[in-house]
Backbone of each chain as ProteinMPNN parsed JSONL, in Angstrom:
{"seq_chain_A": "XXXXXXXXXXXXXXXXXXXXXXXXXXXXXXXXXXXXXXXXXXXXXXXXXXXXXXXXXXXXXXXXXXXXXXXXXXXXXXXXXXXXXXXXXXXXXXXXXXXXXXXXXXXXXXXXXXXX", "coords_chain_A": {"N_chain_A": [[3.751, 22.39, 22.106], [6.264, 22.753, 19.598], [6.782, 20.238, 17.064], [7.491, 16.974, 15.591], [5.28, 14.904, 14.191], [4.268, 11.702, 13.803], [2.152, 9.362, 12.256], [0.391, 6.37, 11.607], [1.6, 5.019, 14.913], [2.042, 2.397, 15.008], [1.869, 0.023, 12.421], [0.312, -2.321, 10.444], [0.553, -4.253, 7.747], [-0.208, -6.222, 4.78], [1.583, -8.469, 2.904], [2.685, -7.115, -0.285], [0.548, -5.376, -0.274], [-0.323, -2.025, -0.62], [0.909, 0.784, 1.343], [0.612, 3.489, 3.346], [2.619, 5.87, 5.152], [2.397, 8.571, 7.455], [3.634, 11.896, 8.202], [3.894, 14.818, 10.125], [4.561, 18.222, 10.776], [5.203, 21.04, 12.954], [7.048, 22.76, 13.075], [7.631, 24.331, 10.917], [9.908, 23.878, 9.234], [12.148, 23.709, 6.351], [13.044, 21.444, 5.31], [12.351, 17.968, 4.88], [12.847, 14.595, 6.042], [13.045, 11.08, 5.367], [13.697, 8.235, 7.168], [14.854, 4.725, 7.134], [14.694, 2.292, 9.618], [16.049, -0.679, 10.361], [15.601, -3.73, 12.579], [17.905, -3.619, 15.083], [19.653, -2.128, 13.783], [21.429, 0.778, 12.357], [19.824, 4.033, 11.655], [18.766, 4.599, 8.321], [19.131, 6.837, 5.509], [16.437, 7.413, 3.253], [15.096, 9.284, 1.53], [14.848, 12.759, 0.899], [13.028, 15.912, 1.093], [13.649, 19.059, 0.128], [12.027, 21.894, 0.634], [9.814, 21.794, -1.998], [11.494, 20.241, -3.553], [12.5, 17.079, -4.367], [14.819, 14.745, -3.217], [16.217, 11.755, -3.783], [17.798, 9.073, -2.351], [20.571, 7.065, -3.722], [20.417, 4.432, -3.45], [17.907, 3.686, -2.546], [15.135, 1.602, -2.922], [13.017, 1.418, -5.879], [10.396, 0.897, -4.919], [9.645, 2.514, -2.859], [8.299, 5.542, -2.226], [7.523, 9.05, -2.238], [5.542, 11.87, -0.941], [5.043, 15.331, -0.877], [2.823, 17.426, -0.043], [2.468, 19.979, 1.07], [4.235, 22.399, 3.245], [3.961, 21.368, 5.796], [3.384, 18.604, 5.922], [4.383, 15.262, 5.043], [4.583, 12.369, 3.076], [5.146, 8.8, 3.206], [5.173, 6.383, 0.823], [4.72, 2.934, 0.418], [4.82, 0.87, -2.213], [4.465, -1.998, -2.83], [4.795, -3.691, -0.343], [7.289, -5.98, 0.994], [8.405, -8.603, 2.96], [11.031, -7.918, 3.839], [10.726, -5.099, 4.264], [9.931, -4.569, 6.78], [10.274, -2.476, 9.355], [11.336, 0.154, 11.327], [10.148, 3.416, 10.563], [11.376, 6.545, 10.183], [10.744, 9.955, 10.457], [12.07, 13.081, 9.793], [13.03, 16.481, 10.328], [14.606, 19.643, 9.226], [15.868, 22.892, 9.261], [17.013, 24.001, 7.068], [18.439, 26.118, 4.525], [20.353, 28.583, 5.839], [21.876, 31.592, 7.117], [25.042, 31.075, 8.042], [25.973, 28.714, 10.497], [24.894, 25.577, 11.536], [22.276, 23.227, 11.203], [20.301, 21.263, 13.149], [18.638, 18.033, 13.086], [15.384, 17.115, 13.694], [13.722, 14.628, 14.961], [10.591, 12.661, 14.535], [8.686, 10.183, 16.412], [8.597, 7.842, 15.104], [7.247, 5.079, 12.973], [6.333, 1.875, 13.237], [6.576, -0.511, 11.129], [4.86, -3.387, 10.365], [5.104, -6.331, 8.244], [2.893, -8.796, 7.019]], "CA_chain_A": [[5.146, 22.53, 21.612], [6.562, 22.416, 18.353], [7.104, 18.951, 17.059], [7.304, 16.201, 14.421], [4.277, 13.811, 14.591], [4.134, 10.372, 12.883], [1.008, 8.463, 12.325], [0.13, 5.832, 13.133], [2.872, 4.539, 15.491], [2.319, 1.065, 14.572], [1.191, -0.165, 11.215], [0.361, -3.625, 9.968], [0.087, -4.457, 6.305], [0.05, -7.625, 4.215], [2.649, -8.624, 1.777], [2.132, -6.69, -1.434], [-0.604, -4.417, -0.125], [0.334, -0.638, -0.546], [0.793, 1.23, 2.674], [1.215, 4.923, 3.48], [2.777, 6.532, 6.38], [2.433, 10.153, 7.31], [4.512, 12.748, 9.085], [3.476, 16.184, 10.037], [5.375, 19.017, 11.602], [4.673, 22.197, 13.257], [8.311, 23.621, 13.145], [7.856, 25.043, 9.639], [11.048, 23.497, 8.537], [12.191, 23.471, 4.925], [13.69, 20.06, 4.891], [11.702, 16.795, 5.776], [13.574, 13.368, 5.683], [12.565, 9.784, 5.718], [14.901, 7.215, 7.364], [14.425, 3.47, 7.484], [15.796, 1.623, 10.573], [15.731, -2.149, 10.707], [15.915, -4.09, 13.859], [19.157, -3.64, 15.702], [20.515, -1.44, 12.863], [21.27, 2.29, 12.567], [18.802, 4.576, 10.574], [19.335, 4.847, 6.904], [18.214, 7.764, 4.867], [15.756, 6.999, 2.019], [15.076, 10.434, 0.538], [14.334, 13.937, 1.683], [12.46, 17.117, 0.461], [13.907, 20.541, 0.371], [10.785, 22.485, 0.289], [9.208, 20.759, -2.868], [12.459, 19.521, -4.464], [12.717, 15.725, -4.068], [16.189, 14.052, -3.329], [16.225, 10.377, -3.582], [19.19, 8.309, -2.234], [20.832, 6.287, -4.909], [20.208, 2.957, -3.166], [16.443, 3.486, -2.165], [14.456, 0.831, -3.946], [11.664, 2.039, -6.434], [9.182, 0.54, -4.137], [9.51, 3.462, -1.9], [7.855, 6.767, -2.989], [7.158, 10.091, -1.106], [4.946, 12.908, -1.474], [5.102, 16.422, 0.138], [1.662, 18.452, -0.533], [2.752, 21.272, 1.81], [5.196, 22.34, 4.264], [3.715, 20.689, 7.049], [3.108, 17.098, 5.768], [5.149, 14.44, 4.153], [4.066, 10.89, 3.218], [5.923, 7.697, 2.624], [4.333, 5.333, 0.183], [5.454, 1.753, -0.069], [3.808, 0.452, -3.226], [4.267, -3.216, -2.716], [5.645, -4.166, 0.784], [7.871, -7.215, 1.182], [8.846, -8.948, 4.281], [12.264, -7.114, 4.113], [10.477, -3.817, 4.411], [9.37, -4.507, 7.98], [11.118, -1.704, 9.972], [10.938, 1.482, 11.871], [10.357, 4.428, 9.747], [11.484, 7.729, 11.01], [10.589, 11.192, 9.681], [12.812, 14.096, 10.499], [12.992, 17.892, 9.712], [15.669, 20.599, 9.702], [15.362, 24.361, 9.028], [17.269, 24.368, 5.61], [19.363, 27.259, 4.226], [20.296, 29.676, 6.946], [23.061, 32.256, 7.021], [25.864, 30.695, 9.017], [25.579, 27.751, 11.463], [24.261, 24.282, 11.158], [20.87, 22.9, 11.618], [20.111, 19.809, 13.595], [17.493, 17.276, 12.529], [14.563, 16.867, 14.773], [13.072, 13.338, 14.684], [9.501, 12.109, 15.184], [8.867, 8.982, 17.136], [8.68, 6.738, 14.289], [6.15, 4.319, 12.787], [6.884, 0.638, 13.234], [5.705, -1.328, 10.185], [5.011, -5.086, 10.375], [4.526, -6.937, 6.982], [2.628, -10.036, 7.186]], "C_chain_A": [[5.387, 22.169, 20.106], [7.027, 20.977, 18.164], [7.009, 18.285, 15.621], [6.474, 15.116, 14.935], [4.225, 12.818, 13.473], [2.957, 9.632, 13.328], [0.893, 7.484, 11.368], [1.608, 5.394, 13.787], [3.133, 3.268, 15.094], [1.391, 0.779, 13.401], [1.441, -1.678, 10.69], [-0.233, -3.558, 8.627], [0.441, -5.891, 5.894], [1.036, -7.352, 3.142], [2.01, -8.173, 0.532], [1.079, -5.646, -1.423], [-0.039, -2.969, 0.263], [-0.071, -0.041, 0.777], [1.315, 2.624, 2.676], [1.325, 5.375, 4.805], [2.897, 7.975, 6.445], [3.348, 10.758, 8.485], [3.976, 14.081, 9.014], [4.451, 17.148, 10.933], [4.987, 20.406, 11.837], [5.828, 23.018, 13.496], [8.567, 24.448, 12.049], [9.117, 24.967, 8.958], [11.119, 23.277, 6.966], [12.288, 22.18, 4.57], [12.768, 19.145, 5.565], [12.498, 15.615, 5.092], [12.699, 12.136, 6.073], [13.745, 8.84, 5.822], [14.088, 5.74, 7.569], [15.31, 2.81, 8.443], [15.182, 0.065, 10.716], [16.182, -2.505, 11.91], [17.48, -4.091, 14.149], [20.244, -2.952, 14.617], [20.396, 0.085, 13.013], [20.292, 2.878, 11.454], [19.488, 4.694, 9.387], [18.34, 5.782, 6.087], [17.723, 7.278, 3.542], [15.686, 8.056, 1.041], [14.801, 11.633, 1.458], [13.887, 14.906, 0.689], [13.136, 18.331, 1.018], [12.889, 21.346, -0.178], [10.12, 21.498, -0.901], [10.041, 20.228, -3.725], [12.747, 18.115, -3.826], [14.2, 15.391, -4.399], [16.163, 12.833, -2.933], [17.731, 9.821, -3.381], [19.359, 7.421, -3.289], [20.564, 4.814, -4.635], [18.903, 2.712, -2.577], [15.777, 2.982, -3.346], [13.159, 1.694, -4.409], [10.423, 1.846, -5.702], [8.737, 1.52, -3.08], [9.366, 4.959, -2.7], [7.573, 7.851, -1.7], [6.395, 11.181, -1.798], [5.009, 14.063, -0.359], [4.049, 17.435, -0.309], [1.793, 19.775, 0.027], [3.768, 21.238, 2.612], [5.032, 21.502, 5.419], [3.628, 19.158, 7.05], [4.073, 16.443, 4.716], [4.695, 13.006, 4.296], [5.157, 10.159, 2.659], [5.012, 6.74, 2.156], [5.23, 4.107, -0.239], [4.331, 0.937, -0.987], [3.456, -1.09, -3.188], [5.14, -3.806, -1.452], [6.03, -5.569, 0.725], [8.104, -7.349, 2.687], [10.039, -8.17, 4.791], [12.12, -5.795, 4.408], [9.886, -3.494, 5.883], [10.436, -3.615, 8.686], [10.489, -0.455, 10.734], [11.068, 2.54, 10.832], [10.277, 5.85, 10.316], [11.444, 8.984, 10.186], [11.401, 12.132, 10.614], [12.718, 15.468, 9.797], [14.131, 18.578, 10.127], [15.272, 21.775, 8.971], [15.779, 24.704, 7.552], [18.261, 25.405, 5.619], [19.167, 28.181, 5.289], [21.711, 30.443, 6.852], [23.987, 31.777, 8.124], [25.27, 29.584, 9.921], [25.027, 26.443, 10.792], [22.917, 24.151, 11.873], [20.654, 21.549, 11.893], [18.832, 19.297, 13.061], [16.714, 16.996, 13.753], [13.597, 15.631, 14.213], [11.65, 13.176, 15.265], [9.83, 10.674, 15.856], [8.891, 7.707, 16.509], [7.523, 5.936, 14.066], [6.787, 2.841, 12.552], [5.937, -0.183, 12.119], [5.983, -2.839, 10.167], [4.428, -5.531, 8.976], [4.255, -8.357, 7.214], [2.461, -10.949, 6.044]], "O_chain_A": [[4.693, 21.335, 19.525], [7.665, 20.48, 19.092], [6.553, 18.884, 14.646], [6.799, 14.459, 15.923], [4.143, 13.179, 12.299], [2.743, 9.311, 14.497], [1.31, 7.743, 10.24], [2.636, 5.467, 13.114], [4.284, 2.923, 14.827], [0.25, 1.242, 13.386], [2.567, -2.153, 10.546], [-1.276, -2.962, 8.36], [1.217, -6.613, 6.519], [1.258, -6.264, 2.61], [0.938, -8.671, 0.189], [0.746, -5.082, -2.465], [0.6, -2.778, 1.298], [-1.166, -0.272, 1.291], [2.349, 2.914, 2.074], [0.372, 5.337, 5.583], [3.468, 8.583, 5.539], [3.687, 10.143, 9.496], [3.603, 14.517, 7.925], [5.089, 16.601, 11.833], [4.426, 20.989, 10.909], [5.632, 24.041, 14.151], [9.525, 25.221, 12.053], [9.451, 25.85, 8.168], [10.198, 22.704, 6.385], [11.681, 21.748, 3.59], [12.376, 19.41, 6.701], [12.774, 15.594, 3.892], [11.812, 12.172, 6.926], [14.574, 8.632, 4.936], [12.959, 5.639, 8.049], [16.518, 2.721, 8.224], [14.054, -0.229, 11.113], [17.059, -1.829, 12.448], [18.221, -4.623, 13.323], [21.449, -3.208, 14.625], [19.485, 0.619, 13.646], [20.021, 2.216, 10.452], [20.705, 4.877, 9.369], [17.125, 5.615, 5.983], [18.517, 6.767, 2.753], [16.099, 7.902, -0.108], [14.555, 11.477, 2.654], [14.277, 14.808, -0.475], [13.173, 18.571, 2.225], [12.835, 21.512, -1.397], [9.944, 20.329, -0.557], [9.551, 19.695, -4.721], [13.255, 18.107, -2.705], [14.748, 15.632, -5.474], [16.084, 12.645, -1.719], [18.666, 10.097, -4.133], [18.348, 6.965, -3.823], [20.498, 4.029, -5.581], [18.695, 1.598, -2.096], [15.733, 3.533, -4.446], [12.46, 2.412, -3.693], [9.468, 2.603, -5.874], [7.661, 1.412, -2.492], [10.136, 5.389, -3.559], [7.444, 7.547, -0.514], [6.527, 11.422, -2.997], [5.025, 13.807, 0.845], [4.479, 18.352, -1.008], [1.226, 20.706, -0.546], [4.316, 20.153, 2.807], [6.005, 20.968, 5.953], [3.789, 18.52, 8.091], [4.464, 17.027, 3.705], [4.459, 12.488, 5.387], [5.964, 10.618, 1.85], [4.144, 6.267, 2.89], [6.194, 4.168, -1.002], [3.258, 0.49, -0.58], [2.316, -1.46, -3.471], [6.193, -4.388, -1.713], [5.162, -6.386, 0.419], [8.019, -6.423, 3.493], [10.108, -7.797, 5.963], [13.108, -5.166, 4.789], [9.438, -2.383, 6.167], [11.584, -4.049, 8.598], [9.291, -0.173, 10.704], [12.126, 2.564, 10.202], [9.253, 6.277, 10.848], [12.163, 9.015, 9.188], [11.443, 12.051, 11.842], [12.3, 15.483, 8.639], [14.688, 18.294, 11.187], [14.398, 21.698, 8.107], [15.127, 25.492, 6.866], [18.919, 25.605, 6.639], [18.053, 28.557, 5.653], [22.672, 29.771, 6.478], [23.643, 32.133, 9.251], [24.047, 29.575, 10.066], [24.772, 26.376, 9.589], [22.541, 24.785, 12.859], [20.787, 20.694, 11.017], [17.997, 20.081, 12.612], [17.297, 16.663, 14.785], [12.878, 15.711, 13.217], [11.477, 13.528, 16.432], [10.937, 10.136, 15.853], [9.129, 6.654, 17.101], [6.671, 6.017, 14.951], [7.687, 2.69, 11.726], [4.742, -0.417, 12.299], [7.076, -3.379, 9.995], [3.332, -5.099, 8.619], [5.16, -9.118, 7.557], [2.207, -12.138, 6.237]]}, "seq_chain_B": "XXXXXXXXXXXXXXXXXXXXXXXXXXXXXXXXXXXXXXXXXXXXXXXXXXXXXXXXXXXXXXXXXXXXXXXXXXXXXXXXXXXXXXXXXXXXXXXXXXXXXXXXXXXXXXXXX", "coords_chain_B": {"N_chain_B": [[31.423, 11.711, 3.199], [33.294, 11.479, 6.445], [34.081, 8.452, 8.05], [33.399, 6.918, 11.07], [34.474, 5.491, 14.186], [33.264, 3.721, 16.974], [32.958, 2.523, 20.225], [31.306, -0.631, 20.931], [29.48, -1.071, 22.947], [28.996, 0.279, 26.423], [29.134, 0.621, 29.805], [28.123, 2.812, 32.641], [28.182, 4.099, 35.789], [25.411, 5.329, 37.597], [24.827, 8.667, 38.205], [27.582, 9.23, 37.818], [30.256, 10.539, 35.566], [29.829, 10.097, 32.253], [31.731, 9.035, 29.643], [32.205, 8.996, 26.123], [33.836, 7.706, 23.593], [34.975, 8.534, 20.142], [36.366, 7.741, 17.12], [37.574, 9.486, 14.223], [39.523, 9.48, 12.165], [39.844, 10.041, 9.512], [38.923, 12.501, 9.186], [37.833, 15.569, 7.507], [38.915, 18.955, 6.96], [36.718, 20.599, 6.654], [34.472, 19.19, 7.881], [32.205, 18.608, 10.332], [31.667, 17.479, 13.659], [29.086, 15.591, 15.048], [26.818, 14.591, 17.511], [24.211, 12.375, 18.259], [21.456, 10.755, 20.033], [19.61, 7.697, 20.701], [17.109, 6.867, 22.396], [15.541, 3.681, 23.413], [13.043, 2.568, 21.097], [12.479, 5.173, 20.298], [12.663, 8.089, 18.287], [15.924, 9.371, 16.832], [17.918, 11.823, 18.822], [19.115, 15.091, 18.826], [22.194, 15.916, 20.196], [24.701, 17.436, 20.472], [27.083, 19.32, 18.568], [30.343, 20.02, 16.873], [33.282, 21.886, 15.623], [36.048, 22.515, 15.828], [36.613, 23.556, 18.281], [36.279, 22.929, 21.732], [32.858, 22.15, 22.874], [30.115, 23.079, 24.856], [26.724, 22.384, 26.094], [23.379, 22.239, 27.581], [22.927, 19.59, 27.73], [25.472, 18.101, 27.361], [29.009, 17.842, 27.022], [31.419, 18.291, 24.457], [34.458, 17.274, 23.475], [37.112, 17.688, 21.385], [39.935, 16.563, 19.884], [43.13, 18.094, 19.248], [44.194, 17.449, 16.681], [41.841, 16.799, 15.435], [41.128, 14.289, 15.065], [39.873, 12.484, 16.895], [37.17, 12.444, 19.049], [35.321, 13.11, 22.294], [32.437, 12.477, 23.862], [30.844, 13.851, 26.567], [28.811, 13.106, 29.279], [27.873, 14.777, 32.136], [26.731, 13.962, 34.592], [25.491, 11.261, 34.662], [22.173, 9.842, 34.149], [19.623, 7.417, 34.803], [17.891, 7.72, 32.569], [19.596, 8.464, 30.615], [20.413, 6.212, 29.376], [20.776, 4.68, 26.304], [21.505, 4.506, 22.754], [24.277, 5.822, 21.368], [25.113, 8.079, 18.894], [27.994, 8.919, 16.889], [28.595, 11.309, 14.381], [30.116, 12.333, 11.47], [30.232, 14.957, 9.258], [30.008, 17.032, 6.206], [28.891, 20.517, 6.153], [26.622, 21.631, 4.31], [25.662, 24.119, 1.906], [23.101, 24.23, 1.458], [21.562, 23.251, 3.517], [20.264, 20.92, 3.696], [21.15, 18.525, 5.304], [22.628, 15.433, 5.135], [22.44, 12.716, 7.355], [24.596, 10.204, 8.143], [24.369, 7.422, 9.782], [26.462, 5.431, 12.019], [27.498, 2.544, 13.618], [27.114, 2.943, 16.318], [27.18, 3.627, 20.1], [26.29, 1.538, 22.493], [25.124, 2.817, 25.481], [24.642, 1.992, 28.886], [23.14, 2.924, 31.77], [24.043, 2.27, 35.078], [22.341, 1.474, 38.1]], "CA_chain_B": [[31.527, 12.01, 4.871], [34.144, 10.584, 7.061], [33.816, 7.387, 8.804], [33.537, 7.036, 12.525], [34.558, 4.21, 15.013], [32.843, 3.764, 18.35], [32.861, 1.207, 21.069], [29.879, -1.124, 20.535], [28.918, -0.88, 24.305], [29.737, 0.916, 27.44], [28.405, 0.933, 31.121], [28.356, 3.798, 33.566], [27.422, 4.149, 37.229], [24.516, 6.563, 37.824], [25.589, 10.023, 38.899], [29.091, 9.544, 37.276], [30.345, 10.988, 34.214], [29.911, 9.061, 30.99], [32.769, 9.485, 28.388], [31.809, 8.287, 25.141], [34.826, 8.164, 22.621], [34.689, 8.406, 18.942], [37.446, 8.038, 16.317], [37.291, 9.86, 13.018], [40.909, 9.725, 11.77], [39.969, 10.609, 8.151], [38.026, 13.843, 8.855], [38.263, 16.616, 6.619], [38.913, 20.239, 7.549], [35.313, 21.269, 6.658], [33.604, 18.216, 8.39], [31.725, 18.651, 11.669], [31.39, 16.135, 14.553], [27.825, 15.525, 15.496], [26.398, 13.341, 18.449], [22.76, 12.067, 18.384], [21.354, 9.527, 20.778], [18.341, 7.17, 20.331], [16.503, 5.901, 23.37], [14.834, 2.584, 22.815], [11.737, 2.829, 20.549], [12.201, 6.717, 19.929], [13.601, 8.655, 17.265], [17.163, 9.956, 17.377], [17.818, 13.213, 19.453], [20.324, 15.791, 18.685], [22.761, 16.327, 21.404], [25.727, 18.583, 20.448], [28.099, 19.311, 17.376], [31.477, 20.918, 16.949], [34.106, 21.731, 14.452], [37.355, 22.532, 16.272], [36.755, 23.839, 19.716], [35.197, 22.21, 22.596], [31.526, 22.672, 23.108], [29.214, 22.486, 25.988], [25.468, 22.835, 26.159], [22.721, 21.957, 28.727], [22.877, 18.114, 27.785], [26.623, 17.416, 27.283], [30.2, 18.51, 26.588], [32.092, 17.765, 23.317], [35.9, 17.537, 23.585], [37.694, 17.463, 20.096], [41.33, 16.58, 19.951], [43.692, 19.17, 18.326], [44.171, 17.121, 15.216], [40.507, 16.443, 15.241], [40.979, 12.616, 14.519], [38.889, 11.861, 17.706], [36.378, 13.244, 20.126], [34.734, 12.563, 23.369], [31.158, 13.29, 24.393], [30.713, 13.715, 28.135], [27.68, 13.389, 30.062], [28.676, 15.03, 33.278], [26.082, 13.208, 35.926], [24.494, 10.157, 34.017], [21.043, 9.285, 34.924], [18.997, 6.22, 34.189], [17.329, 8.342, 31.27], [20.692, 8.512, 29.535], [20.595, 5.008, 28.791], [20.538, 4.75, 25.014], [22.547, 4.222, 21.72], [24.768, 7.099, 20.944], [25.761, 7.91, 17.429], [28.883, 9.965, 16.448], [28.483, 11.335, 12.983], [30.918, 13.361, 10.954], [29.827, 15.322, 7.854], [30.136, 18.354, 5.762], [27.764, 21.417, 6.178], [26.201, 22.015, 2.886], [25.121, 25.576, 1.878], [21.649, 24.346, 1.283], [20.838, 23.02, 4.612], [19.688, 19.657, 3.58], [22.304, 17.714, 5.534], [22.372, 13.988, 5.27], [23.16, 12.052, 8.396], [25.099, 8.772, 7.862], [24.559, 6.855, 11.063], [27.35, 4.326, 12.18], [26.655, 1.354, 14.691], [26.909, 3.693, 17.706], [27.712, 2.97, 21.325], [25.0, 1.493, 23.431], [25.464, 3.188, 26.622], [23.79, 1.587, 29.838], [23.482, 3.515, 33.103], [23.869, 1.207, 36.097], [21.788, 2.162, 39.142]], "C_chain_B": [[32.591, 10.993, 5.392], [33.654, 9.618, 7.869], [34.123, 7.515, 10.229], [33.677, 5.387, 13.107], [34.118, 4.319, 16.461], [32.792, 2.414, 18.95], [31.336, 0.651, 20.973], [29.009, -0.931, 21.867], [29.609, -0.321, 25.542], [28.828, 0.763, 28.684], [29.003, 2.144, 31.865], [27.53, 3.765, 34.676], [26.482, 5.468, 37.059], [25.195, 7.504, 38.702], [27.085, 10.233, 38.48], [29.096, 10.175, 36.041], [30.662, 9.993, 33.149], [30.839, 9.744, 29.954], [32.663, 8.472, 27.373], [32.916, 8.688, 23.972], [34.41, 7.917, 21.217], [35.954, 8.671, 18.102], [37.056, 8.424, 15.05], [38.582, 10.417, 12.295], [40.871, 10.295, 10.333], [39.178, 11.87, 7.88], [38.662, 14.738, 8.117], [38.077, 18.006, 7.327], [37.573, 20.978, 7.65], [34.222, 20.374, 7.236], [33.567, 18.581, 9.889], [31.499, 17.249, 12.384], [30.04, 16.405, 15.117], [27.59, 14.321, 16.437], [24.787, 13.404, 18.474], [22.721, 10.901, 19.381], [19.775, 9.044, 20.298], [18.101, 6.281, 21.625], [15.513, 4.865, 22.734], [13.52, 3.112, 22.447], [11.481, 4.394, 20.444], [12.98, 7.012, 18.831], [14.874, 9.24, 17.765], [17.021, 11.397, 18.031], [19.158, 13.894, 19.314], [20.928, 16.125, 20.032], [23.72, 17.758, 21.261], [26.46, 18.524, 19.13], [29.269, 20.395, 17.767], [32.404, 20.768, 15.791], [35.59, 21.657, 14.999], [37.495, 22.697, 17.786], [35.854, 23.034, 20.464], [33.928, 22.87, 22.728], [30.98, 22.215, 24.079], [27.787, 23.147, 25.905], [24.764, 22.177, 27.62], [22.811, 20.367, 28.838], [24.3, 17.504, 28.085], [27.88, 18.42, 26.971], [30.799, 17.679, 25.537], [33.511, 18.266, 23.339], [36.435, 17.058, 22.276], [39.165, 17.534, 20.28], [41.891, 17.683, 18.924], [43.826, 18.767, 17.029], [43.007, 16.622, 14.801], [40.159, 15.019, 14.628], [40.067, 12.039, 15.566], [38.234, 12.898, 18.568], [35.781, 12.409, 21.199], [33.494, 13.252, 23.752], [31.245, 12.865, 25.973], [29.299, 14.124, 28.54], [28.099, 13.489, 31.429], [27.979, 14.139, 34.433], [25.088, 12.411, 35.161], [23.496, 9.985, 34.907], [20.488, 7.954, 34.191], [18.441, 6.531, 32.735], [18.259, 8.496, 30.237], [20.978, 7.255, 28.945], [20.02, 4.905, 27.194], [21.571, 4.339, 24.089], [22.904, 5.635, 21.199], [25.584, 7.133, 19.623], [26.668, 9.208, 17.317], [28.758, 10.019, 14.839], [29.315, 12.357, 12.623], [30.445, 13.729, 9.551], [30.051, 16.707, 7.573], [28.979, 19.165, 6.004], [27.61, 21.7, 4.79], [25.786, 23.505, 2.885], [23.617, 25.558, 1.587], [20.837, 23.896, 2.44], [20.328, 21.843, 4.625], [20.859, 18.575, 4.046], [21.835, 16.328, 5.779], [23.137, 13.516, 6.564], [23.25, 10.615, 8.069], [25.278, 8.191, 9.235], [25.521, 5.528, 11.042], [26.486, 3.371, 13.007], [26.358, 2.162, 15.782], [27.375, 2.964, 18.9], [26.35, 2.83, 22.199], [25.668, 1.568, 24.862], [24.419, 2.666, 27.846], [24.208, 2.229, 31.206], [23.051, 2.497, 34.169], [23.449, 1.852, 37.402], [22.898, 1.951, 40.376]], "O_chain_B": [[32.755, 9.883, 4.886], [32.653, 9.953, 8.501], [35.082, 8.203, 10.576], [33.157, 4.382, 12.623], [34.746, 5.13, 17.141], [32.619, 1.372, 18.317], [30.35, 1.388, 20.945], [27.822, -0.63, 21.738], [30.825, -0.489, 25.638], [27.624, 0.799, 28.433], [30.188, 2.456, 31.746], [26.339, 3.46, 34.616], [26.845, 6.475, 36.45], [25.924, 7.253, 39.662], [27.707, 11.257, 38.763], [28.04, 10.372, 35.439], [31.61, 9.207, 33.184], [30.65, 10.883, 29.525], [32.941, 7.291, 27.581], [32.907, 9.813, 23.474], [33.503, 7.104, 21.042], [36.592, 9.704, 18.306], [36.135, 7.751, 14.585], [38.683, 11.581, 11.908], [41.815, 10.993, 9.96], [38.828, 12.272, 6.77], [39.889, 14.773, 8.025], [37.194, 18.174, 8.169], [37.323, 21.805, 8.528], [33.06, 20.758, 7.101], [34.563, 18.808, 10.575], [31.224, 16.184, 11.832], [29.875, 17.49, 15.675], [28.079, 13.216, 16.204], [24.204, 14.463, 18.704], [23.696, 10.176, 19.582], [18.958, 9.755, 19.713], [18.709, 5.241, 21.88], [14.813, 5.111, 21.752], [12.891, 3.899, 23.156], [10.328, 4.821, 20.505], [13.888, 6.275, 18.448], [14.981, 9.587, 18.941], [16.035, 12.08, 17.754], [20.2, 13.331, 19.648], [20.216, 16.58, 20.927], [23.5, 18.842, 21.801], [26.361, 17.428, 18.578], [29.221, 21.29, 18.611], [32.396, 19.773, 15.067], [36.302, 20.736, 14.6], [38.338, 22.091, 18.448], [34.839, 22.519, 19.994], [33.883, 24.1, 22.699], [31.17, 21.038, 24.384], [27.69, 24.351, 25.668], [25.433, 21.723, 28.548], [22.773, 19.861, 29.96], [24.419, 16.576, 28.885], [27.72, 19.613, 26.715], [30.739, 16.453, 25.636], [33.778, 19.464, 23.243], [36.173, 15.879, 22.04], [39.638, 18.535, 20.818], [41.242, 18.09, 17.96], [43.614, 19.601, 16.149], [43.033, 15.96, 13.764], [39.202, 14.713, 13.918], [39.422, 11.059, 15.195], [38.693, 14.023, 18.761], [35.714, 11.184, 21.096], [33.471, 14.467, 23.95], [31.63, 11.789, 26.432], [28.737, 15.177, 28.239], [28.629, 12.523, 31.979], [28.752, 13.591, 35.219], [23.94, 12.831, 35.014], [23.648, 9.951, 36.128], [20.931, 7.56, 33.112], [18.529, 5.697, 31.834], [17.89, 8.649, 29.073], [21.781, 7.207, 28.013], [18.818, 5.066, 26.986], [22.566, 3.804, 24.579], [22.101, 6.437, 20.723], [26.515, 6.377, 19.347], [26.246, 10.334, 17.579], [28.805, 9.014, 14.129], [29.345, 13.339, 13.365], [30.275, 12.833, 8.725], [30.26, 17.524, 8.47], [27.93, 18.526, 6.085], [28.607, 22.023, 4.144], [25.584, 24.038, 3.976], [22.948, 26.586, 1.479], [19.619, 24.073, 2.461], [19.816, 21.557, 5.707], [21.411, 17.861, 3.209], [20.857, 16.052, 6.474], [24.291, 13.876, 6.799], [22.285, 9.907, 7.781], [26.315, 8.458, 9.841], [25.378, 4.672, 10.169], [25.259, 3.337, 13.108], [25.215, 2.055, 16.225], [27.895, 1.851, 18.81], [25.569, 3.731, 22.506], [26.463, 0.76, 25.342], [23.253, 3.017, 27.666], [25.332, 2.12, 31.694], [21.94, 1.966, 34.181], [24.16, 2.76, 37.831], [22.697, 2.457, 41.48]]}, "name": "protein", "num_of_chains": 2, "seq": "XXXXXXXXXXXXXXXXXXXXXXXXXXXXXXXXXXXXXXXXXXXXXXXXXXXXXXXXXXXXXXXXXXXXXXXXXXXXXXXXXXXXXXXXXXXXXXXXXXXXXXXXXXXXXXXXXXXXXXXXXXXXXXXXXXXXXXXXXXXXXXXXXXXXXXXXXXXXXXXXXXXXXXXXXXXXXXXXXXXXXXXXXXXXXXXXXXXXXXXXXXXXXXXXXXXXXXXXXXXXXXXXXXXXX"}
């Protein structure tokens, strides 16, 4: 089945130690998104890629970076994780520009990041 | 994008219809109403969306009032697997397809056996 895959499902890192989360998709979608969801809160968009074009949300901290080497993969890099960055990180995809209609977003299962 | 207001939580008996309301009184003419749900420890899942007309798919029905200031998501025969947080989201459709979802607090729906 076509899907959005996130690895690992659980990630533990130390305060200040860089960490990378990965997302892959078999849907061949143009757009890939990264959301952050802290405990008991709603998901919040960090940034997204439309093909190779990177779109950052205005309030996303510089500590968060992203890479998309090809259509299938997208990475979230946290350069110096703080305790406040502990959260579920959700990757999503959508089809992008299409004549007419709207495109829903397909979410992966998320990676739960713990910062010690 | 217009803001939405949803009840914090609701209960529904298994097998009954679950009706989840959403207020979006500041919605603009070009904004759509989307519903997603998030089952515990999973990513959000698209349910349904609409602009003016009522919509139905295999998962749910969406009823939008004539003035478009509110809507109701209906799960016709709720099961225990429908226990989740349900998000009502209102947003403009872009020409580029990179739609941003702004999640509100959502409604925590609990299906009671």
